[in-house]
N, C-alpha and C positions, 0 to 999 in steps of 0.2 A: 799625915791626916788619914783617918779611917775612910774606906771607900764609901760607906753609907753616908757619912757626914758630908763628904765631898759631893755626893750625888744630890743631897738635899740643899746644900748651899748653892750648887749650880742651878737647881730647879728654881729656887727662890729668886736668884739673879735673873733668870730668863723671864719669870713672871713679872718682875719689877720693870725690866726693860720694855716688855710688851705693853704693860700698863702705861708707861710713859709715852709710848708711841700712840696709843689710843687717845690719851688725854690731849696730845698735840693735834691729832687729826680732828678731834671733836671741837676744839677751840677754833680751828680754821673754819670748820663747817658752820659754827654758830655765828662767827663774825661775818662770813660771806653771805649768810642768810639762807632761808629755806629753798631758794631757787636752785642753788647748787648743792644743797645739803644731801639730796638724793644721790647725786653723782659722787660726792665724797664718800658716802656710805658704801658704795659699791667698789671702791678701791680695795686691794687686798690687805685691809687693816688687820684682820685676825689671821687669815690664812698665810699672809706673807711672813710675819714673824714665826708662825708655827713651822712653815717649811724651812725657814732659815735655821732654826734650832735643830730640826730633824736632820738637816744637811750636815750639821757639825758631827753627827754620829754615824751617818750612812753615806754610801757612795752614790754616784750619779745614776747608776742603773736602778737603785732603790727609789730615788727621787722621781725618776721618769715613770717607773711602774706605779708609784703612789699617785701620780697625776691622773692615771686612768680611773682609779677609785674616786678621785676628787671630781673628775668630769661627770661620772655617773651620778654621784651624790649631788652635784650642783644642779642637775636637772630637777632633783627633788625640791630645790630652793624655789624654782618657778612655781611648783604646785603649792608649796608652803605660802608663798606670797599671794597666790590666787585665792587660797582658802581663807587667809586672813582678810583680804580685801573684801570678799563677799560677805563673810561673817560679820565684819566690823560695821557694816551698814545698818545692822539691826540689833546686834548683841553686845554685851559688855566685854571688858578686857579679858577676864579669865576664860570665858568660853571661846572668844575669838582667837586669842593667842594659844590657848590649849589645843584647839582644833588644828591650828596651823602646825604646831610642833608635832602633834601626833601624826599628821599627814606627812610631814617631812621624814620622820623615822620609818613609817610604813613604806613609803615610796623608796627611800634610800636603801632600806634593807632588802626590798624586792629587787632593786637594780643591782645590788651587791651580789645576788645569787647568780647573775648572768656572767658568763665568760666573755668579756668584752674584748674586741680589738679596738684600736684607736679609731678607725673609720666608722665602725658601728656605733660606738659610744658617742662620737662627735655628731653623727647624724641624728641619733635619738635626742641628744641634748638640744640641738638647734630646733628640731621639730617640736619638742615640748615647749621651749621658749616661744616659738612662733605662735602656738595655740594660746598660751597663757597671755602673751602680749595682746593678742586680738581680743581676748575675753575681758581684759582689765583696762583697755584703753579708755573706755567711757567713764571710768572712776578717777581719772587723773586730774580733772579740772574742778577741784574744790578749793576755795580760798583758804589759805592757811592763816589762822589767827596769829597775832603777835605772840612770840614765845619768849617768856622770861625764864632764864635758866635758874633752876633750883640748885641748892648746894650739893645735892646728892647725885645729880645727873651724871657727871663725869666719873665720880668714884664707882657708881654702879656699873657703867659700861666697862671701865678699866678692870674691875673685879671679875666680871663675867668673862672677858677675853683672857685674862690671866688664868682663870680656871680652865678654859679651853686649852691653852698652851700646856698647862700642867698635865691634862689628860692625854694630849697628843704625844708629848715627849715621854711621859711615863709609860704609855702603852705601846709606843711604836716598835720597841724592841721585842715585844711579845706577840703582837697581833698580825704582823706582816704588812707589806706595802699597801694592799688594797684597803684594808680597814683604816690604816693610818691616813690615807688620802681621804677617806670618808669623813673621819673625825675632823680633819683639817679644814673642811669647808662647811661645817655646820654653821648656819647663818646667825652667829651670835650677835653681830652688830645689828642686824635687822630685828632680832628678837628684843634687844635692849631698846631700840627705838620704839618698838610697839609698846613695851612695858612702860616706858617713860612718858610717851606722848599721848597714849590712848585716854588716860584719865584727865589729862590737862587740856587737850584740844578736841577730844571727841573721836569716835570711831571713823566717821567719814573723812575727816581731815587727815588723820593718821594713815588711813587707807590710801588717800591721794598721794601722800609722801611715798608710801611703799610702791604704789602703782608707777610712780615716776622713776623708780629704781630699775624697772624691768630692762630697759635698753642698756643701762649701765651693767647689769648682771650678764648681758650677752658679751660685753667687753671682758668681764671676768672669765667667761668661758674661753675667750681668745687667749687670755693670760694663761689659763691652765693648759690649753693646747700647746702653747709655747714652752711651758715647763716640760711637757712630755717629749716634744720634738727636739728641743735645743740642749737639754742638760747633758745628754750622752755625747753628742758630737762636739759641743763647745765647752763642756765642763760644767760642773754644778753651779758655780757662782756666776759664770757668764750667762748660763741659761736662766737662772733666777732673775738676774738683773734685766735681761732682755724681756722676760715675761712681765716684770714690773713696768718697763717702758711701754710695752704694748697696752697695758691697762690704762696708764696715764694718758697716752696719746689718744686712745679710744674715747675716754671721758672728756678730754679737751675738745675733741671733735664734736661730741654731743653738745657741749656747752656752746661751741661756736654756732652750731645749727640753731640752738635755742635763742641765742642773741640775734641771729639773722631773722628768725621768725618774729621776734618782738619788734625789731625795727620795721619789718614789713607791715605789721599791724599798726604801728604808730604812724607810718606814712600814709 
């Protein structure tokens, strides 16, 4: 088989597998309801498969180094969320989402120019999230209208994530680990949620959904910290599995705290 044909067949397969993963995750979120939809959205739905497929072509040192770029870019996701949440209170979908996307790329590219160590990038990441969580807390408590799924919701999300995987896999061999890590954590799932829900339930309700993801995104930071720290000493696959476990356990803990708070209010 010609090398070019093999590459394209492999890429199509990777996109299809990732699309299936996103469809499954979206169905779980919709059946579980909006209460935990925000937590499901912050699992490594897009970045996880992207890292998996990059790991097929690169060693553990490359994956560990990529995580530094991902941690830096992930701080931009906090700013991305903050900009959308504030803009969505008064403006329409195009301006709100467009401003958020522009903010993400500006912040991510600025952070990319810094020569980060693990401890410096971790400190900046947590500091940015701390500020953004404080600023968005008051927007969390908006009642979410009943959501009726449209036929195009899941295909749109799956298509967007598949395109991200295509970009990461196609560029990773040419742009190096830092840029690969940056591309792997673009908030494609969050963007798709904004695009799908803003017109259907309104800006404030969609902003509330995004605001409720902020603590889950901190768990995703912990997931990326684990990728960097664990892939070299334990091996690529063990490190990636451990990072997934960290993300799942963090979000289960947040869900447990949510249930406890609901029970206290009911009592």
